[in-house]
LUMVEXMAR-569125 format. One line per 3 residues: number of its first residue (from 1); their letters; for each residue x, y, z negated of N, C-alpha, C. Coordinates in steps of 0.02 Angstrom, whole numbers, plus 32768, in hexadecimal, padded with zeros to 4 digits. Example, Ala and Ser with C-alpha at 12.3 -4.5 7.8 and 13.67 -1.06 7.14 Angstrom:
BEGIN
1 = as = 8294:7EE4:7E7A:8267:7F1F:7E7A:8294:7F5B:7E7A  8282:7F90:7E9E:82AC:7FCB:7E9B:8285:8002:7E76
end
This chain:
BEGIN
1 = mei = 8028:7FBF:8005:8003:8008:7FF9:8035:8036:7FF9  8020:8064:8024:804B:80A9:802F:8028:80E0:8025  802F:811C:8004:801A:8152:7FF4:803A:8186:801C
4 = qfq = 8019:81A5:8051:802C:81DB:807D:801D:821A:8062  8052:8248:8055:804D:8283:803A:8059:82B9:806F  8037:82E5:8087:8048:8321:80C6:8089:8346:809F
7 = etv = 80AD:8357:80CD:80EA:837C:80BA:80D5:83C9:80CA  80F6:8401:80A7:80DF:8437:80BE:8132:8450:80DD  8127:846D:811F:8160:8474:8142:8157:84B6:815F
10 = saq = 818C:84E7:8156:8194:8525:8168:81B4:851D:81AF  8199:8543:81E7:81AF:8535:8230:81C4:8587:823E  81E1:85AD:8210:81E8:85F3:822B:8228:8604:8251
13 = dad = 825A:85C1:825D:829F:85CB:8280:8287:85EC:82D4  8250:85D2:82F4:8245:85CF:8327:8238:8629:8333  8217:8646:82FF:81FE:869A:82FE:823C:86BC:82EA
16 = apk = 827B:869E:82C5:82B2:86D3:82AC:82C5:86EC:82DA  82DF:872C:82CA:830F:874B:82FF:8355:8732:8302  8363:8742:8339:83B0:870F:8348:83EC:8739:832A
19 = gdl = 83DF:876E:8309:8422:8795:82E7:8410:875F:82A3  83EC:8760:8291:83E7:8740:8251:8407:8704:8248  83F4:86D8:8282:8410:8698:8288:8454:868D:8289
22 = qvv = 8471:86CE:82A8:84B5:86D4:82B0:84CC:86E5:826F  84BF:8713:824F:84D7:8726:820B:84DB:86F2:81D3  84B9:86C3:81D3:84A9:8692:81AB:84E5:8662:81B5
25 = arv = 84E7:8659:8215:8524:8631:821F:8563:8640:8219  8575:8693:821B:85B7:86AF:8206:85C7:86A9:81B7  8587:86AB:8186:859D:86AF:8145:85AB:8658:812C
28 = aai = 858B:861F:8150:859F:85E8:8152:85E3:85DC:8151  85F8:85FA:81A9:8633:85EA:81AE:8670:860C:818B  8661:8647:8166:8691:865E:8125:8698:8629:80FA
31 = lrm = 8662:8618:80E0:865C:85F5:8099:867A:85AA:80B8  867D:858A:80F2:869D:8556:80FC:86EF:8553:80FE  8700:8597:8103:8751:8598:8101:8763:8591:80C2
34 = fsp = 8741:8594:8092:8761:857B:8054:8763:8535:8048  879C:8523:8022:879B:84D1:801F:87C5:84CC:7FD0  87C8:8484:7FBE:87F0:848E:7F7F:883F:84A5:7F7A
37 = hrq = 885F:84A2:7FCA:8899:84D5:7FD3:888C:84FC:7FDD  8862:8528:7FEF:8862:855D:8008:8819:859E:7FD2  8840:85B7:7F9C:8816:85DA:7F67:8813:8621:7F84
40 = tir = 8829:863F:7FA9:881D:867F:7FC2:882A:868E:7FFD  8805:86BB:801D:8805:86D2:806C:880B:871B:8077  8830:872A:80B2:8834:877F:80A6:880E:8798:80EF
43 = pad = 8802:87CA:80FA:87D6:87E9:8124:87F9:87D1:816C  883B:87CA:816D:8860:87D0:81A0:885D:8771:81AF  884B:8759:8183:883E:8707:819A:8802:86FF:81AF
46 = ase = 87D0:8726:8195:8789:8714:81BE:878F:8735:81FB  87B0:8767:820B:87A9:8782:8248:87CF:8758:827F  880A:872E:8267:8836:8712:828F:8816:86CA:82A6
49 = elg = 8801:86B5:8267:87E4:8666:8263:879D:866F:829A  876B:8699:8285:8724:869D:8295:871B:86CA:82E7  8758:86E7:82FF:874E:8709:832D:8729:8749:8321
52 = lqk = 872C:876A:82EE:86FA:87AB:82DA:8738:87E4:82D9  8724:8814:82ED:8747:8866:82E2:8755:8867:82A3  8784:8882:828E:87A0:8896:8238:876C:88B8:8227
55 = sta = 8739:88E7:8236:8717:890B:8210:86DF:88E0:820E  86CB:88AD:8245:868B:8885:822C:8694:8855:8201  86D6:883F:81FD:86E9:8812:81C1:86EE:8840:8187
58 = hry = 86FF:886D:8186:870A:8888:8140:86A7:88A8:8124  868A:88BD:8154:8649:88C0:813A:8630:8875:811C  8631:8849:814A:8612:8806:812D:8630:87ED:80E1
61 = lss = 8677:87F8:80DB:868E:87E4:8093:867A:880F:806A  8674:885A:8074:865E:8883:803D:860E:8870:8031  85E3:8870:8066:85A0:885B:8056:859A:880B:802C
64 = len = 85B9:87E2:802A:85BD:8799:800B:85D4:87B8:7FD3  8607:87E4:7FBE:8615:87FC:7F86:85D6:8819:7F62  85BB:884F:7F73:8580:8862:7F63:8554:8829:7F4F
67 = hgl = 853B:87F4:7F6C:850B:87C0:7F6C:8531:878F:7F31  8562:8795:7F15:8576:8758:7EE7:8594:872A:7F17  859E:8725:7F45:85AE:86EA:7F6B:85F6:86F0:7F74
70 = lkr = 8617:8720:7F67:866A:8723:7F66:8676:875A:7F3B  86C6:875F:7F20:86D1:8787:7EE8:8710:879B:7F13  872C:87E1:7EFC:875A:87E8:7F0C:879F:87E1:7ED5
73 = vdg = 87E6:87D1:7EF4:8813:87C4:7EC7:8857:87E0:7EE0  886D:87FB:7EC0:88B1:8813:7ED0:88A8:8850:7F00  8873:886F:7F06:886A:88AC:7F27:884F:889B:7F64
76 = tcy = 8870:8873:7F84:885E:885B:7FDE:8846:882B:7FE0  8853:87FE:7FB9:8846:87B8:7FC3:87E7:87AE:7FA2  87DA:875F:7FC5:8793:8755:7FAA:879F:8712:7F95
79 = tlg = 8770:8703:7F6C:876B:86BD:7F57:8717:86A9:7F37  8701:8671:7F37:86BD:866D:7F3E:8699:8695:7EEE  8667:86A9:7EFF:864D:86DB:7EB4:8620:86A0:7E98
82 = plv = 85FC:86CC:7E60:85D4:86B0:7E2B:8599:8682:7E4E  857B:86A9:7E86:853A:8689:7E8F:854D:863C:7EAF  8590:8628:7ED7:85A7:85EF:7EDE:85AD:85CF:7E9F
85 = dkl = 85D0:85DF:7E71:85D0:85B5:7E34:8590:85A9:7E22  8563:85D5:7E1B:8520:85B5:7E07:84F9:8583:7E32  84F6:8586:7E65:84E4:855D:7E97:8513:851A:7E98
88 = gvl = 8546:851C:7E82:8565:84DE:7E77:854B:84B1:7E3F  8543:84DB:7E02:8526:84C0:7DC0:84E8:849B:7DC9  84C2:84BE:7E04:8478:84B1:7E0F:8488:846E:7E36
91 = tan = 84AC:845F:7E54:84B7:842A:7E8D:84C9:83EB:7E59  84FA:83F4:7E27:8510:83D3:7E04:84E2:83AE:7DCC  84B1:83E0:7DBA:8489:83CB:7D8A:844A:8397:7DAF
94 = rlr = 8446:83B9:7DE6:8411:8382:7E1F:8436:8344:7E1C  846B:8336:7E31:8497:82FF:7E45:849E:82CB:7E04  84A4:82F4:7DC7:849C:82CE:7D8F:845A:82BE:7D7C
97 = lme = 8424:82DD:7D86:83EC:82D4:7D7D:83D3:8283:7DA1  83F2:8288:7DE6:83E3:8259:7E16:83F7:8212:7DF6  842E:821F:7DEE:8456:81E4:7DD0:843E:81C7:7D91
100 = aag = 8428:81F7:7D5F:840C:81E1:7D23:83C8:81B2:7D24  8390:81EC:7D5D:8352:81CD:7D69:8364:817D:7D87  838C:8174:7DB1:8395:812B:7DC5:83A1:80FE:7D99
103 = vvm = 83BF:8108:7D58:83C3:80DA:7D2B:8387:80D3:7D05  8361:810A:7CFF:8324:8100:7CCA:82E6:80E5:7CFC  82E5:80FF:7D3F:82AC:80EA:7D5F:82AF:80A2:7D7A
106 = del = 82E8:808D:7D8A:82E3:8038:7D9B:82BD:8017:7D55  82D2:802B:7D10:82C6:7FFE:7CDD:827B:800F:7CCB  825B:8059:7CDC:8222:8056:7CD0:81FD:8043:7D07
109 = srt = 8203:8039:7D3C:81DB:800E:7D5F:81CA:7FC4:7D59  81FD:7FA8:7D3B:820B:7F5F:7D31:81E7:7F48:7CEE  81EE:7F85:7CC0:81B3:7F7C:7C80:8174:7F8C:7C8B
112 = trq = 8163:7FC1:7CB8:811F:7FCC:7CC7:80FC:7F9D:7CF4  8133:7F83:7D23:8115:7F63:7D6A:80F6:7FA0:7D96  8103:7FDB:7D92:80E2:800A:7DC5:811C:802C:7DE2
115 = tsv = 8105:8063:7E12:8137:808C:7E1D:813F:80C9:7E04  817E:80CD:7DF5:8195:810E:7DCF:81B5:8134:7E05  81A7:817D:7DF4:81B9:81BC:7E34:81D0:81F1:7E0B
118 = lsv = 820A:8214:7E26:8220:8247:7E0F:8212:8284:7E41  81F4:82B5:7E1A:81E4:82F9:7E57:820F:8319:7E30  822B:8357:7E63:8242:839C:7E4F:8224:83CF:7E70
121 = wgg = 8234:8413:7E62:8218:843D:7E79:8223:846A:7EBF  8208:8463:7EF5:8210:8470:7F2C:820D:84C0:7F44  8204:84EF:7F13:81ED:8533:7F13:81A2:8535:7F1B
124 = edp = 817A:8528:7F37:8135:8522:7F37:8115:84E2:7F2F  812F:84AA:7F2F:8107:8480:7F10:8142:843C:7EF7  8133:8408:7EE2:8160:83CB:7EC6:8172:83A9:7F03
127 = via = 81AF:8396:7F02:81C1:8369:7F3E:81DE:831F:7F15  81D7:82E8:7F47:81DC:82B4:7F1E:822F:82A6:7F33  8257:829C:7F01:829A:8286:7F05:82AB:8253:7F09
130 = raa = 828D:821F:7EDB:82AA:81E1:7ECC:8275:81B2:7EC1  8264:8176:7ED1:822B:814F:7EBB:8239:8109:7EB6  822B:80D3:7E73:8254:809F:7E7F:820E:8075:7E7E
133 = vdp = 820B:802F:7E84:81D5:7FED:7E88:81F1:7FBD:7E51  81C4:7FA2:7E42:81DA:7F62:7E1E:81E0:7F1C:7E4D  8220:7F12:7E69:8231:7EE8:7E9A:8207:7EA1:7E89
136 = tqd = 81F9:7E91:7E4A:81CD:7E4C:7E48:8184:7E49:7E60  8172:7E7B:7E6E:8133:7E83:7E79:811D:7E7C:7ECA  80EF:7E5A:7ED5:80DE:7E57:7F20:80BD:7E81:7F44
139 = thv = 8096:7EB1:7F18:8070:7EEA:7F32:8076:7F25:7EFF  8091:7F6C:7F24:809E:7FA6:7EF7:8084:7FDD:7F22  8096:8019:7F05:8070:805B:7F2C:80C2:806E:7F3D
142 = tvr = 80CC:8088:7F6F:8109:80A1:7F92:80EE:80E9:7F96  811C:811B:7F95:811D:815A:7F9F:8159:816E:7FCB  8157:81A0:7FEA:8186:81BA:8020:81BE:81E3:7FF2
145 = vga = 81F2:81E0:7FF4:8230:8208:7FDB:822D:8243:800C  8226:8282:7FF6:8239:82C0:8022:81E2:82E7:8025  81B3:82A6:8022:817A:82D2:802C:815E:830E:7FE8
148 = slp = 812D:8339:8001:8128:8376:7FCB:80E4:835B:7FBA  80CA:8361:7F84:8091:835B:7F5A:8070:8395:7F4A  8026:8381:7F4E:7FFE:83BC:7F34:8006:83D6:7EFC
151 = lss = 7FED:841B:7EE6:7FF2:8432:7EA3:7FCE:8413:7E5C  7F8A:83FE:7E91:7F57:83D2:7E69:7F76:8399:7E5A  7FA9:837B:7E67:7FBC:8330:7E55:7FD7:832F:7E0D
154 = aqg = 7FE0:82F5:7DEE:8002:82EE:7DAC:803A:8318:7DAC  806A:82FB:7DD6:80B2:832F:7DD6:80A2:8373:7DDF  8070:8389:7E19:806B:83E0:7E12:8052:83F8:7DD0
157 = ltf = 8022:83DB:7DC5:800D:83FD:7D83:803D:83FC:7D50  8066:83D1:7D44:8098:83D4:7D1A:80C7:840F:7D15  80E6:8412:7D5E:8107:844C:7D6D:80D8:848B:7D59
160 = laf = 809F:8492:7D69:8090:84D7:7D5B:807C:84D6:7D1F  807A:84B0:7CE6:8079:84AD:7CAD:80A3:84D8:7C87  80F0:84C5:7CA6:8135:84CD:7C88:8164:8505:7CBE
163 = lpq = 814E:8522:7CEB:816F:8541:7D02:8162:8585:7CE9  818B:85BD:7D02:817D:85FF:7CE4:8131:8610:7CF5  8113:8634:7CC3:80D1:8646:7CC9:80B6:8671:7D06
166 = stt = 80EE:8695:7D20:80E8:86BB:7D4A:80E1:869E:7D91  810C:8661:7D91:8119:863E:7DBF:80C5:8617:7DCE  80B9:85FE:7D9B:806F:85D1:7D92:803F:8601:7DA7
169 = drl = 8040:8643:7D9A:8007:866D:7DA5:8000:8672:7DEA  8033:8683:7E0A:8036:869F:7E46:8016:8657:7E7F  802E:861E:7E69:801F:85E5:7E8C:7FD5:85CE:7E87
172 = lkg = 7FBB:85DF:7E48:7F74:85D0:7E40:7F4E:85F2:7E5C  7F68:8632:7E7F:7F34:8671:7E9F:7F21:8659:7EDE  7F49:8619:7EF7:7F2B:8605:7F47:7F03:85CA:7F3D
175 = lse = 7EF5:85AD:7EF3:7EDA:8575:7EEC:7E7D:8586:7EE6  7E6A:854B:7EEE:7E11:8552:7EDB:7E14:853C:7E96  7DDD:8547:7E6B:7DD1:852D:7E3C:7E00:8542:7DFD
178 = tas = 7E11:8572:7DF8:7E5C:859A:7DD5:7E40:8584:7D8C  7E0D:859B:7D8A:7DF5:858D:7D2C:7DF1:854D:7D1C  7DDB:851C:7D40:7DF3:84CB:7D28:7E3D:84C1:7D32
181 = mrt = 7E68:84D3:7D59:7EA6:84BF:7D58:7EB7:84E9:7D23  7EB5:851B:7D0A:7ED9:8535:7CD4:7EC0:8510:7C9C  7E88:8501:7C97:7E87:84D3:7C54:7EA2:848E:7C64
184 = kig = 7E9C:8474:7C8A:7ECD:843D:7C98:7F1E:8449:7C80  7F40:8483:7CA6:7F72:8496:7C9B:7F91:8494:7C48  7F54:84BF:7C29:7F5A:84C8:7BD9:7F62:847F:7BA7
187 = eir = 7F37:845E:7BBF:7F2C:8416:7BA3:7F71:83E7:7BB6  7F95:83FD:7BEC:7FD0:83D9:7C05:800D:83F6:7BD4  8007:8438:7BD7:802B:845C:7BA8:803D:8435:7B5C
190 = aqk = 8005:842C:7B3F:7FF4:840C:7B02:8015:83C7:7AFC  7FF9:83AB:7B2C:800C:835A:7B22:8040:8342:7B50  806F:8379:7B6F:80AF:8363:7B8F:808F:8323:7BC2
193 = far = 8053:831B:7BEA:8044:82D8:7C08:8007:82FA:7C36  8019:82E5:7C7B:7FDF:82FA:7CA7:7FCC:82B5:7CC8  7F8B:82AF:7CDE:7F6F:827B:7D08:7F45:829D:7D4A
196 = her = 7F46:827D:7D83:7F20:827E:7DB4:7F10:8234:7DDA  7ECA:8245:7DE8:7EA5:8208:7DF8:7E92:8203:7E43  7EA6:8234:7E62:7E81:822E:7EA8:7EC0:8240:7EE0
199 = vvd = 7EFE:8226:7ECB:7F30:8218:7F03:7F14:81FD:7F44  7EFA:81BD:7F3C:7ED1:81A0:7F68:7E8E:8172:7F3C  7E67:8152:7F5F:7E33:812B:7F2E:7E58:80F9:7F0B
202 = gir = 7E48:80EE:7ED9:7E55:80B6:7EB0:7EA2:80C5:7E8A  7EC0:80FE:7E99:7F0C:80FB:7E91:7F06:8131:7E62  7F34:8133:7E18:7F43:816A:7DF0:7F92:8171:7DDD
205 = ais = 7FA0:81B6:7DD1:7FEC:81C5:7DC6:7FD6:81F1:7D78  800F:81D6:7D4C:8026:81FC:7D1A:8066:821A:7D18  8069:8255:7CF5:80B2:827E:7CFA:80C9:829F:7CC1
208 = ipi = 810A:8299:7CB4:811F:82CC:7C6F:8155:82F4:7C86  8159:8328:7C72:8194:8369:7C77:81E0:8340:7C77  8209:8342:7C93:8252:8345:7C6E:826F:8383:7C64
211 = fsa = 8288:8396:7C35:829B:83D2:7C20:82F2:83DF:7C28  830A:840A:7C34:8355:8417:7C32:835C:8424:7BD6  839A:8425:7BBE:83B5:843C:7B78:8396:846D:7B62
214 = dge = 837F:84B0:7B9B:8373:84EE:7B7E:831F:84EB:7B7D  830D:84C0:7B9B:82B4:84BB:7B9A:829B:84C7:7BDC  82C7:84D9:7C0F:82AB:84D6:7C60:8291:8494:7C73
217 = ila = 8258:8496:7CA1:8243:844F:7CBD:827A:8442:7D00  8298:8409:7D08:82B8:83FC:7D33:829F:83CC:7D60  826C:839F:7D4C:824B:8374:7D76:8206:8359:7D58
220 = sla = 81E2:8333:7D76:81AB:8310:7D55:81C2:82BD:7D5F  81AD:8299:7D3C:81AB:824B:7D3B:816C:8237:7D40  8161:820A:7D69:811A:81F3:7D6E:811D:81B8:7D77
223 = lvg = 80DC:819B:7D5F:80C7:8141:7D78:8092:8146:7D9E  8089:8130:7DDA:805C:8127:7E05:804C:80E0:7E1F  800D:80C7:7E1B:7FEC:8080:7E19:7FA8:808E:7E1F
226 = tah = 7F97:8050:7E24:7F49:8037:7E28:7F25:8068:7DF0  7EE3:8082:7DEC:7EC1:8091:7DB3:7EC5:8063:7D72  7EBB:8025:7D88:7ECE:7FE9:7D57:7F09:7FE4:7D37
229 = gvp = 7F3F:7FE4:7D59:7F88:7FE8:7D41:7F9F:8025:7D20  7F7D:8058:7D28:7FA0:8095:7D00:7F59:80BB:7CE9  7F4D:80AC:7CAB:7F10:80C8:7C7F:7F27:8113:7C7A
232 = pnp = 7EFA:813C:7C74:7EF6:8187:7C62:7F0A:8196:7C27  7F07:816E:7C01:7F13:8177:7BB2:7F5D:8189:7BAB  7F6A:81BA:7B75:7FA1:81E3:7B71:7FCA:81B5:7B39
235 = dsg = 7FA2:8187:7B24:7FC9:8157:7AFC:7FB9:8112:7AFD  7FAC:8109:7B4A:7FC2:80B5:7B62:7FF2:809E:7B60  7FFB:805C:7B69:803A:8044:7B62:8072:8068:7BB6
238 = qal = 8045:8073:7BE8:8066:8078:7C1F:8080:80CF:7C11  804E:80F8:7BE8:8079:8139:7BDE:80A2:8140:7BB6  809D:8113:7B8D:80D3:811C:7B48:8122:8101:7B6D
241 = alk = 8121:80D3:7B95:8154:80B2:7BBB:8176:80E2:7BE8  813B:8120:7BFA:8152:814D:7C28:817F:817D:7BFF  8156:8190:7BD0:8174:81CA:7B8E:81BB:81B5:7B77
244 = aag = 81C3:8178:7B6F:8204:815F:7B44:8236:815D:7B87  8220:8153:7BCA:8256:8160:7C0A:8264:81AA:7C0A  8232:81CC:7C12:8242:821F:7C05:826A:823C:7BE5
247 = qrl = 8270:820B:7B92:8294:822C:7B69:82DB:8216:7B6F  82DE:81CD:7B85:831D:81BA:7B9B:8348:81E4:7BC3  832A:81FA:7BFC:8338:821D:7C2E:8359:825B:7C22
250 = mnl = 8338:827C:7BF8:8338:82A9:7BDC:8394:82BF:7BB0  838A:827C:7B7D:83BE:8274:7B63:8407:8260:7B82  83F5:8234:7BBE:8433:8232:7BE9:844C:827D:7C10
253 = lsg = 841A:829B:7C13:842E:82E5:7C39:844D:830C:7C07  843D:830E:7BBD:844F:8327:7BA1:8498:8305:7B7D  84B0:82DF:7B82:84EC:82B6:7B6A:84E3:8292:7B27
256 = ved = 8491:828E:7B08:84A0:826A:7AD0:848C:8226:7AD4  848A:820E:7B0D:848B:81BC:7B2C:84B5:81B8:7B5C  84E2:8170:7B5F:84FB:8170:7B94:84D2:8148:7BC8
259 = yyp = 84E9:815F:7C10:84BB:8129:7C42:84C8:80E0:7C40  84FD:80D2:7C14:84FB:807B:7C02:8519:806B:7BCA  84EB:805F:7BA7:84ED:805A:7B61:852D:8026:7B4B
262 = dhq = 853C:7FEA:7B74:8577:7FBD:7B64:85BA:7FEC:7B7B  85BC:8020:7B8E:85F6:804F:7BB6:861B:8052:7B7D  865B:803A:7B8F:869F:8038:7B53:86D2:8069:7B6E
265 = gh = 86BE:809F:7B8E:86E8:80D0:7BA7:872C:80C6:7BE3  8705:807D:7C05:873F:807A:7C39:8721:8099:7C70
end
C-alpha cells in the first residue's frame, strides 16, 4: 500500500531574469574557489580565474562581505564569512539528525510493526526526510522521501504548534477552518502529540516534535499505519513507543546517549 503525497514545487526559474541567474552563477563560482588548502582569495584572483574585470570582481567580493558570505582579512584578502559558518552548522546538525534518526527509526518500526517517518520543515510545509518499515511484515504503508505534506497532516500540525508564532500565524491565514486549526494546535502544544486520520481512508498518522537543546523544533517523528494498528490515544502502546523513540533521538542529538550503547571508544 502506498500513500501518495503531492509535492509543492515552485517553477519560477523560467520567469527569472537572466541577470539574476548570472549573479547566482558568479557568486557560486567565487565560493567554489575556497578549499581546505585555500582559505583566502584576493580580488585579483577572482578577476583572473573567473574572467571578470577587476572592478567587477571587487564589487562582487564587497557585496558578499556586506551580506556575511565573506569577510575581509589583512585588508585586501577575503575568507569565508559568518553566514557560511552558520549554514555549515545547520548542515552538520541536519546530517547528525539524519544519522541519529536512522538508529532510532529502524528500532521503532520493528517494535511497533508500523512505518516510522521523519519530517523536516521545508519553509512552507513539512518534507519527508526519512522513512523506515518493519522488514518482517509482508504488508506495510510506504511513503515517498522528498514529498511535501499538507499543514493539516499530523506532521504539519506538529510544526504549526512549535514553530515561531509569527510563522504559524502567517501560514494559518491561507487555510480554511482557521479557528478549528488553532484549537488543534493548542491541544498539540499541551500534549506534544498530534494525530491525523484522513491521510487516506483507513490510514492514521501520529506525530511528536523533536526539539534541539535550546527548544527549537528540528523535526517531527511519526508513525503511519492502519487505523487499527495505530490507535489515536496518546497513551496507547504505539504512542508511548513513539514518545520513547523521540526522547532517545533528542538524547542522541544532545550527546546524553551514545548512538551505540556497547561502543567502547574504538
